[in-house]
N, C-alpha and C positions, 0 to 999 in steps of 0.2 A: 131426099136421101143425103146423108152426110158420110163422106169417106173418112176412113181412118188415115192418119199421116203416113208420110214416108219414113222409113227406118234408116238411121245413119249407121254405117259400119265403123266399128272401132278396130284398132290394130295395135298390137304390141309386138313390134318386130324385134327379133333378136338373133344374134348370131353367135354360135359357140366356137371359140378358138381353142383348139387343143394344143398342148405343149409338146415338145420333143421328148425323146427318151434320154437317158443319161449319155454323156459323151463317151465314145469308145476309141480306142487306139488303133484298132485294126482298119485296114483299107476298106473292108466290107462295111464295117460299122460307120466309117467316115462318109462312104457313098450313101449309106441309108440316111445319115444325118443331113447330108445335102438335100436329099429328096424331101425330108421332113421340113427342113427350113423353107424350101420352095413352097411347100404346101401351107406352112404357117403364113408365108408372105401372101399367098393367094387368099387365105382366110382373112387376113387383115385388110387386104384390098377389098374383098367382097363386103366385109364389115363396115368399111368406110362408105362404100356405095349404099348399103342398107341404111346407114345413119343419115346420109344425105337425103335419101328418099324419104325417110321417116320425118325429117325436118320439114320438107315441103308438104308432106301429108298433114302433119300437125298444123302448119300454117294455114293450109286449105280449110281444115276444120274450124279454125278460129274465124276465118272469114265467113265460112258457111253459117256458123252460129250467129254471126253479126249481120247476116243477111246481105253481105257484100259478095254477091255471087259471081261477078265477073272475075274478081280477085281470087275467089275461091277456085274457079276453074283454071286460071293461070297456074296456081300452085299445084293443083292436082295433075295438071298437064305435065309439070316439071317432075312431080313424083313418079308418074307412070312412064315417063320417057327414061328416067334413070333406072327404074325397076318395073319393067312392063308386066311382070307377074304379080304386081300388088293389086289384088282383087279389091281390097278395101278402097283403094284409090279410085278405081273405076266406078265402084258403087257410089261414093260420095261425089264424084264428079257428075254422075248421072243425077244426083239429087239437086245439085246446083243448077244444071241445065234444066231440070224439071221446073224449079222455081222461076226460071226465066222463060218458061213455056216453050222451050226448044226440045220438044217431045221426041222427035226422030233421033236427034243426037243423044238424048238421054237413053233412049232404047238401045242404041248401039253400045253405049257405055256399060249398061247393065249386062248386055249379052257378052261383052268382053269379060266381065267379072265371072259370069257363069262358065264361060269356056275355060277360065283358069281354075275356078273352084265351083264345080257343079253342086256342091253340098251346102253353098252359102244361102241360107233360107232368105236373108235380107234382099239378095239380088233377085231371087224369083219373085218375092213379094213385091218389090218396087217395080219390076218389070210388069207385073200384073196391073199395078196402079197406072203405069203409063199407057198400057194397051187399053185400060178402061177409059182414060182420058181421050184416047184416039177412037173410042167407040168400037174397039175390036174386042167385043165382050167374050166371044168364045175362046179366043186366045188368052185373054186375061184370066178366065176361069182355069184354063190348063196350067197357067203360070202359078196361080194361088194354090192349085192342087199339088204342084211340085213343092212349094214352100211348106204346105201342110204335111206332105209325106216326110219331109226332113225334120219338121218341128210340129208334131200333131197339136200341141197346145198353143199354137200361134193364133190367139183369138182375133188379132187384127186381120189376118188373112181370111178367117172364116167370115168376118163381117163384110169385108170388101168383096168377097166371093159372092155373098148374098146379094149385094148391090148389083153385080154384074149379071146374076141369074135373074133379078127382078127386071133389069133392062131388057132381057130377052123374054120377059113374061113367063118365066118358069118359077111361079110364085111359090109352089109347095117346097121346091128344092131350095129356094131362097130362105124361106122360113126355117127349114131344117138347118141351113147354114147359120143363121142367126142364133138358133137354139144351141148349136154347138158352142158358139162363142160364149153364150150365157152360162152353159154348163162348166165351161173353163173359168169364167170370170163372172160370177152372178151379179156384180154391181156395175157391169159395163153398160151404162145408160145408153150409149150409142146404138147398141144392138137392139134395145127395146124401142128406140125411136125409129130405126129403120124397119123393124118389124111392123110398127104402126103404119108407116108409109106403105109397106107392101099390102097390108090389109085394106088400107084406104083405097089403093088402086083396084081392089077387088070389091069395093063398096061394102066391106064388112065393118059396119059401124061399131058393133060390140067389141070386136077384138082390136080395132083401131084405138078406141078409147081406152081399153084395158091396158094396152102396151104404151100408149102415149103418156098415160097417168104414171106409169112406173118410171119412164124416162124423166118426166117433169118432177117427180118426187126426188130424184137424185140431183137434178139441176133445174130448178124452176125457171130462172131468168133465160137460160140459153133455149130450152127446147119449146117453151111457150112462144117465145119471140119467133123462132124459126118456122113453127108450125103455122103461124098466121099467114105466111106467104109462100110456104113450100107447095109448088104445084102438084105434088103427089097426093095432097089432101083435097083436090079440087072436087072429087065426087061426093065427099062428105062434109065439105065446108059449110054448107047451109043447114046441116043437121043441128037440132036444138041442143042435143047432148054434147056435140062437138064444140059448139059455140059456148055452152055453159062452162065447160072445162077450161077453155082459154080465157074466159071472163074471170073465173075464180082465181086463176093463176096471175092474172094481171093486176089483181088488187094488192 
């Protein structure tokens, strides 16, 4: 089986500063203006805080993209300490922790993001991936379901949901999940490959080859190479048709 990657959250933080009304001469208007000036000062202060958090968030993303995960985490930590409600900071912090295989900390980070913004599909999706890595497949499926409820065309979640179902030997549901991904993105070779794995686990050589052929057609080098050693194909590995398919693609 091959998992789809984690998703990085992007953020465009903005803060609207409203101006005061016209200056008035009356005491009442002067009093109103003082209140407005205080509000503007608060807006400016909050805008500066937001800008500072945005800077550390941006730096964290640069380090994340450069695979400098410890530095990324330090910057995301600064961003969320300045602006604790920055869900995107918690999500990408979780991604950096995941890259370091610090799964429990990553799970906490994704759950922080979900508590802030329950409608962020990336947070639910990445949480599902972490739970799968921790072999908590039932919880992972529930998390993928949340991501899909928010974004029904999220084919990545349908694919990884299928893997979690396969791990639980719920093969028909897994196939249905892969088919959902294919319906959304017909050229998504990863879904065909994982379908092939699921059929191989059931010793269905016909549908194993049919789906593996489709995956290999999209990316011959990748999937032929993976299939040669993938333990999911153990039951069909000695089958002549399976061997012939891999031999053809190795030429």
